[in-house]
A tleap script that builds the chain and sets N, CA, C and O, in Angstrom:
source leaprc.protein.ff14SB
mol = sequence {
  NMET GLN GLN SER THR SER THR PRO ASP ASP
  THR ALA ASP PRO GLU THR THR PRO LEU THR
  ASP VAL LEU ALA ASP LEU THR PRO SER ALA
  LYS LEU VAL VAL LYS THR LEU GLU TYR ASN
  ASP ASP ALA LEU THR GLN SER GLU LEU ALA
  ASP LYS SER ARG LEU PRO ALA ARG THR VAL
  ARG TYR ALA LEU THR HIE ASP ASP ALA ALA
  CVAL
}
set mol.1.N position { 101.222 111.664 83.121 }
set mol.1.CA position { 100.327 111.174 84.143 }
set mol.1.C position { 100.982 109.988 84.836 }
set mol.1.O position { 101.444 109.052 84.183 }
set mol.2.N position { 101.017 110.035 86.154 }
set mol.2.CA position { 101.615 108.944 86.922 }
set mol.2.C position { 100.576 107.887 87.236 }
set mol.2.O position { 99.419 108.183 87.535 }
set mol.3.N position { 101.021 106.664 87.159 }
set mol.3.CA position { 100.150 105.570 87.565 }
set mol.3.C position { 100.468 105.223 89.002 }
set mol.3.O position { 101.633 105.107 89.383 }
set mol.4.N position { 99.436 105.059 89.788 }
set mol.4.CA position { 99.678 104.671 91.176 }
set mol.4.C position { 99.616 103.152 91.271 }
set mol.4.O position { 98.710 102.507 90.744 }
set mol.5.N position { 100.580 102.621 91.939 }
set mol.5.CA position { 100.600 101.176 92.153 }
set mol.5.C position { 100.307 100.923 93.610 }
set mol.5.O position { 100.865 101.576 94.492 }
set mol.6.N position { 99.443 99.987 93.855 }
set mol.6.CA position { 99.120 99.673 95.246 }
set mol.6.C position { 100.139 98.696 95.787 }
set mol.6.O position { 100.536 97.745 95.114 }
set mol.7.N position { 100.549 98.942 96.997 }
set mol.7.CA position { 101.484 98.046 97.660 }
set mol.7.C position { 100.778 97.423 98.845 }
set mol.7.O position { 100.004 98.094 99.528 }
set mol.8.N position { 101.033 96.151 99.098 }
set mol.8.CA position { 100.380 95.517 100.244 }
set mol.8.C position { 100.887 96.122 101.541 }
set mol.8.O position { 102.072 96.424 101.682 }
set mol.9.N position { 99.982 96.293 102.478 }
set mol.9.CA position { 100.384 96.821 103.770 }
set mol.9.C position { 100.505 95.683 104.784 }
set mol.9.O position { 100.197 94.531 104.476 }
set mol.10.N position { 100.944 96.007 105.967 }
set mol.10.CA position { 101.179 95.001 107.001 }
set mol.10.C position { 99.887 94.415 107.548 }
set mol.10.O position { 99.922 93.384 108.220 }
set mol.11.N position { 98.762 95.039 107.281 }
set mol.11.CA position { 97.495 94.564 107.809 }
set mol.11.C position { 96.722 93.753 106.778 }
set mol.11.O position { 95.503 93.615 106.881 }
set mol.12.N position { 97.425 93.217 105.785 }
set mol.12.CA position { 96.774 92.440 104.730 }
set mol.12.C position { 96.105 91.199 105.312 }
set mol.12.O position { 96.541 90.655 106.326 }
set mol.13.N position { 95.065 90.775 104.664 }
set mol.13.CA position { 94.327 89.587 105.083 }
set mol.13.C position { 95.229 88.361 104.936 }
set mol.13.O position { 95.777 88.143 103.856 }
set mol.14.N position { 95.401 87.547 105.995 }
set mol.14.CA position { 96.284 86.385 105.908 }
set mol.14.C position { 95.840 85.374 104.859 }
set mol.14.O position { 96.669 84.624 104.344 }
set mol.15.N position { 94.552 85.339 104.532 }
set mol.15.CA position { 94.081 84.388 103.538 }
set mol.15.C position { 94.483 84.793 102.126 }
set mol.15.O position { 94.522 83.945 101.234 }
set mol.16.N position { 94.784 86.073 101.904 }
set mol.16.CA position { 95.197 86.527 100.581 }
set mol.16.C position { 96.703 86.728 100.482 }
set mol.16.O position { 97.226 86.989 99.399 }
set mol.17.N position { 97.393 86.609 101.595 }
set mol.17.CA position { 98.844 86.752 101.610 }
set mol.17.C position { 99.482 85.477 101.066 }
set mol.17.O position { 99.127 84.379 101.498 }
set mol.18.N position { 100.418 85.606 100.125 }
set mol.18.CA position { 101.078 84.398 99.606 }
set mol.18.C position { 101.782 83.627 100.716 }
set mol.18.O position { 102.326 84.218 101.649 }
set mol.19.N position { 101.767 82.301 100.604 }
set mol.19.CA position { 102.371 81.456 101.633 }
set mol.19.C position { 103.852 81.759 101.816 }
set mol.19.O position { 104.364 81.671 102.932 }
set mol.20.N position { 104.545 82.111 100.746 }
set mol.20.CA position { 105.977 82.404 100.870 }
set mol.20.C position { 106.217 83.621 101.751 }
set mol.20.O position { 107.209 83.673 102.478 }
set mol.21.N position { 105.315 84.604 101.695 }
set mol.21.CA position { 105.463 85.778 102.561 }
set mol.21.C position { 105.201 85.419 104.014 }
set mol.21.O position { 105.873 85.921 104.914 }
set mol.22.N position { 104.227 84.553 104.242 }
set mol.22.CA position { 103.904 84.134 105.605 }
set mol.22.C position { 105.056 83.314 106.174 }
set mol.22.O position { 105.453 83.515 107.322 }
set mol.23.N position { 105.588 82.403 105.388 }
set mol.23.CA position { 106.684 81.550 105.858 }
set mol.23.C position { 107.944 82.347 106.155 }
set mol.23.O position { 108.730 81.958 107.019 }
set mol.24.N position { 108.146 83.440 105.463 }
set mol.24.CA position { 109.351 84.240 105.671 }
set mol.24.C position { 109.418 84.791 107.091 }
set mol.24.O position { 110.507 85.030 107.613 }
set mol.25.N position { 108.259 84.994 107.718 }
set mol.25.CA position { 108.225 85.566 109.064 }
set mol.25.C position { 108.296 84.520 110.175 }
set mol.25.O position { 108.367 84.878 111.351 }
set mol.26.N position { 108.277 83.248 109.825 }
set mol.26.CA position { 108.244 82.184 110.829 }
set mol.26.C position { 109.643 81.733 111.222 }
set mol.26.O position { 110.610 81.932 110.486 }
set mol.27.N position { 109.726 81.126 112.392 }
set mol.27.CA position { 110.981 80.515 112.823 }
set mol.27.C position { 111.215 79.246 112.002 }
set mol.27.O position { 110.266 78.716 111.423 }
set mol.28.N position { 112.434 78.751 111.935 }
set mol.28.CA position { 112.698 77.525 111.172 }
set mol.28.C position { 111.870 76.330 111.652 }
set mol.28.O position { 111.399 75.533 110.840 }
set mol.29.N position { 111.693 76.206 112.962 }
set mol.29.CA position { 110.910 75.078 113.463 }
set mol.29.C position { 109.438 75.233 113.083 }
set mol.29.O position { 108.772 74.241 112.785 }
set mol.30.N position { 108.928 76.446 113.088 }
set mol.30.CA position { 107.537 76.671 112.684 }
set mol.30.C position { 107.359 76.380 111.198 }
set mol.30.O position { 106.324 75.856 110.789 }
set mol.31.N position { 108.359 76.716 110.390 }
set mol.31.CA position { 108.300 76.391 108.954 }
set mol.31.C position { 108.234 74.884 108.755 }
set mol.31.O position { 107.499 74.394 107.898 }
set mol.32.N position { 109.007 74.152 109.551 }
set mol.32.CA position { 108.991 72.694 109.454 }
set mol.32.C position { 107.629 72.134 109.847 }
set mol.32.O position { 107.144 71.189 109.225 }
set mol.33.N position { 107.015 72.706 110.868 }
set mol.33.CA position { 105.682 72.274 111.287 }
set mol.33.C position { 104.675 72.529 110.161 }
set mol.33.O position { 103.846 71.667 109.867 }
set mol.34.N position { 104.742 73.699 109.536 }
set mol.34.CA position { 103.833 74.025 108.433 }
set mol.34.C position { 104.036 73.053 107.276 }
set mol.34.O position { 103.063 72.545 106.719 }
set mol.35.N position { 105.269 72.793 106.914 }
set mol.35.CA position { 105.550 71.875 105.805 }
set mol.35.C position { 105.109 70.452 106.143 }
set mol.35.O position { 104.617 69.741 105.267 }
set mol.36.N position { 105.274 70.025 107.384 }
set mol.36.CA position { 104.830 68.707 107.804 }
set mol.36.C position { 103.318 68.595 107.670 }
set mol.36.O position { 102.799 67.581 107.203 }
set mol.37.N position { 102.621 69.637 108.079 }
set mol.37.CA position { 101.166 69.652 107.928 }
set mol.37.C position { 100.770 69.665 106.454 }
set mol.37.O position { 99.782 69.040 106.068 }
set mol.38.N position { 101.527 70.366 105.644 }
set mol.38.CA position { 101.237 70.458 104.213 }
set mol.38.C position { 101.397 69.097 103.528 }
set mol.38.O position { 100.589 68.735 102.673 }
set mol.39.N position { 102.428 68.351 103.899 }
set mol.39.CA position { 102.687 67.052 103.268 }
set mol.39.C position { 101.759 65.954 103.750 }
set mol.39.O position { 101.582 64.950 103.060 }
set mol.40.N position { 101.169 66.124 104.912 }
set mol.40.CA position { 100.245 65.132 105.463 }
set mol.40.C position { 98.835 65.688 105.361 }
set mol.40.O position { 98.466 66.598 106.103 }
set mol.41.N position { 98.066 65.154 104.462 }
set mol.41.CA position { 96.724 65.670 104.209 }
set mol.41.C position { 95.795 65.493 105.403 }
set mol.41.O position { 94.870 66.284 105.589 }
set mol.42.N position { 96.026 64.478 106.202 }
set mol.42.CA position { 95.172 64.242 107.366 }
set mol.42.C position { 95.537 65.191 108.486 }
set mol.42.O position { 96.659 65.694 108.555 }
set mol.43.N position { 94.581 65.429 109.357 }
set mol.43.CA position { 94.851 66.232 110.544 }
set mol.43.C position { 95.790 65.447 111.461 }
set mol.43.O position { 95.649 64.234 111.610 }
set mol.44.N position { 96.733 66.135 112.062 }
set mol.44.CA position { 97.693 65.484 112.946 }
set mol.44.C position { 97.576 66.069 114.348 }
set mol.44.O position { 97.315 67.260 114.517 }
set mol.45.N position { 97.768 65.229 115.332 }
set mol.45.CA position { 97.840 65.709 116.711 }
set mol.45.C position { 99.222 66.315 116.934 }
set mol.45.O position { 100.118 66.163 116.104 }
set mol.46.N position { 99.383 66.998 118.052 }
set mol.46.CA position { 100.688 67.576 118.355 }
set mol.46.C position { 101.759 66.504 118.490 }
set mol.46.O position { 102.892 66.689 118.045 }
set mol.47.N position { 101.402 65.395 119.100 }
set mol.47.CA position { 102.397 64.329 119.262 }
set mol.47.C position { 102.747 63.703 117.903 }
set mol.47.O position { 103.900 63.342 117.667 }
set mol.48.N position { 101.770 63.575 117.025 }
set mol.48.CA position { 102.055 63.056 115.675 }
set mol.48.C position { 102.931 64.041 114.898 }
set mol.48.O position { 103.831 63.633 114.163 }
set mol.49.N position { 102.665 65.331 115.064 }
set mol.49.CA position { 103.519 66.345 114.430 }
set mol.49.C position { 104.946 66.250 114.946 }
set mol.49.O position { 105.900 66.346 114.174 }
set mol.50.N position { 105.088 66.061 116.244 }
set mol.50.CA position { 106.418 65.933 116.831 }
set mol.50.C position { 107.133 64.706 116.276 }
set mol.50.O position { 108.324 64.771 115.971 }
set mol.51.N position { 106.421 63.593 116.141 }
set mol.51.CA position { 107.026 62.371 115.609 }
set mol.51.C position { 107.443 62.545 114.146 }
set mol.51.O position { 108.562 62.201 113.767 }
set mol.52.N position { 106.539 63.078 113.337 }
set mol.52.CA position { 106.813 63.202 111.901 }
set mol.52.C position { 107.861 64.263 111.593 }
set mol.52.O position { 108.649 64.106 110.660 }
set mol.53.N position { 107.875 65.342 112.372 }
set mol.53.CA position { 108.845 66.411 112.118 }
set mol.53.C position { 110.164 66.187 112.858 }
set mol.53.O position { 111.161 66.856 112.588 }
set mol.54.N position { 110.153 65.233 113.799 }
set mol.54.CA position { 111.320 64.935 114.638 }
set mol.54.C position { 111.726 66.131 115.504 }
set mol.54.O position { 112.890 66.290 115.869 }
set mol.55.N position { 110.733 66.964 115.820 }
set mol.55.CA position { 110.956 68.079 116.730 }
set mol.55.C position { 110.447 67.690 118.113 }
set mol.55.O position { 109.556 66.848 118.228 }
set mol.56.N position { 110.999 68.288 119.160 }
set mol.56.CA position { 110.455 68.040 120.498 }
set mol.56.C position { 109.009 68.539 120.576 }
set mol.56.O position { 108.645 69.508 119.911 }
set mol.57.N position { 108.201 67.881 121.379 }
set mol.57.CA position { 106.792 68.247 121.524 }
set mol.57.C position { 106.648 69.701 121.979 }
set mol.57.O position { 105.739 70.404 121.538 }
set mol.58.N position { 107.530 70.141 122.848 }
set mol.58.CA position { 107.471 71.520 123.333 }
set mol.58.C position { 107.696 72.517 122.187 }
set mol.58.O position { 107.049 73.563 122.142 }
set mol.59.N position { 108.597 72.199 121.275 }
set mol.59.CA position { 108.871 73.068 120.134 }
set mol.59.C position { 107.668 73.126 119.200 }
set mol.59.O position { 107.319 74.193 118.694 }
set mol.60.N position { 107.033 71.974 118.972 }
set mol.60.CA position { 105.835 71.924 118.134 }
set mol.60.C position { 104.731 72.757 118.768 }
set mol.60.O position { 104.066 73.537 118.087 }
set mol.61.N position { 104.540 72.592 120.053 }
set mol.61.CA position { 103.505 73.336 120.769 }
set mol.61.C position { 103.773 74.843 120.669 }
set mol.61.O position { 102.851 75.623 120.428 }
set mol.62.N position { 105.023 75.246 120.851 }
set mol.62.CA position { 105.389 76.660 120.752 }
set mol.62.C position { 105.120 77.186 119.336 }
set mol.62.O position { 104.573 78.277 119.170 }
set mol.63.N position { 105.502 76.413 118.331 }
set mol.63.CA position { 105.300 76.836 116.938 }
set mol.63.C position { 103.816 77.004 116.629 }
set mol.63.O position { 103.429 77.923 115.908 }
set mol.64.N position { 102.989 76.119 117.175 }
set mol.64.CA position { 101.556 76.194 116.898 }
set mol.64.C position { 100.882 77.351 117.634 }
set mol.64.O position { 99.939 77.944 117.111 }
set mol.65.N position { 101.344 77.675 118.822 }
set mol.65.CA position { 100.675 78.715 119.590 }
set mol.65.C position { 101.222 80.112 119.294 }
set mol.65.O position { 100.445 81.060 119.182 }
set mol.66.N position { 102.540 80.256 119.167 }
set mol.66.CA position { 103.115 81.574 118.999 }
set mol.66.C position { 103.134 82.050 117.556 }
set mol.66.O position { 103.143 83.256 117.313 }
set mol.67.N position { 103.139 81.156 116.616 }
set mol.67.CA position { 103.162 81.563 115.208 }
set mol.67.C position { 101.786 81.419 114.574 }
set mol.67.O position { 101.640 81.503 113.354 }
set mol.68.N position { 100.786 81.202 115.408 }
set mol.68.CA position { 99.414 81.030 114.912 }
set mol.68.C position { 98.910 82.287 114.216 }
set mol.68.O position { 98.179 82.198 113.230 }
set mol.69.N position { 99.288 83.439 114.713 }
set mol.69.CA position { 98.812 84.682 114.104 }
set mol.69.C position { 99.399 84.885 112.720 }
set mol.69.O position { 98.771 85.519 111.872 }
set mol.70.N position { 100.587 84.362 112.476 }
set mol.70.CA position { 101.226 84.534 111.179 }
set mol.70.C position { 100.653 83.603 110.125 }
set mol.70.O position { 100.669 83.923 108.936 }
set mol.71.N position { 100.154 82.469 110.547 }
set mol.71.CA position { 99.653 81.504 109.570 }
set mol.71.C position { 98.209 81.565 109.444 }
set mol.71.O position { 97.625 80.815 108.661 }
savepdb mol mol.pdb
quit
């Protein structure tokens, strides 16, 4: 008798997807934005994110808007 193992599909719920899987699909700058947010418990504005991550504001804005679906 074969046992069937379930494999996660591409439409998995983002809240149940491990963070490492989500981060694997992000650009390096988006990963830095996520890690910056993770290390700072308080909510940060885009300009504060740019200052703390040392990324240009435009890059932070792009990471937040274009990689929003992945996170």
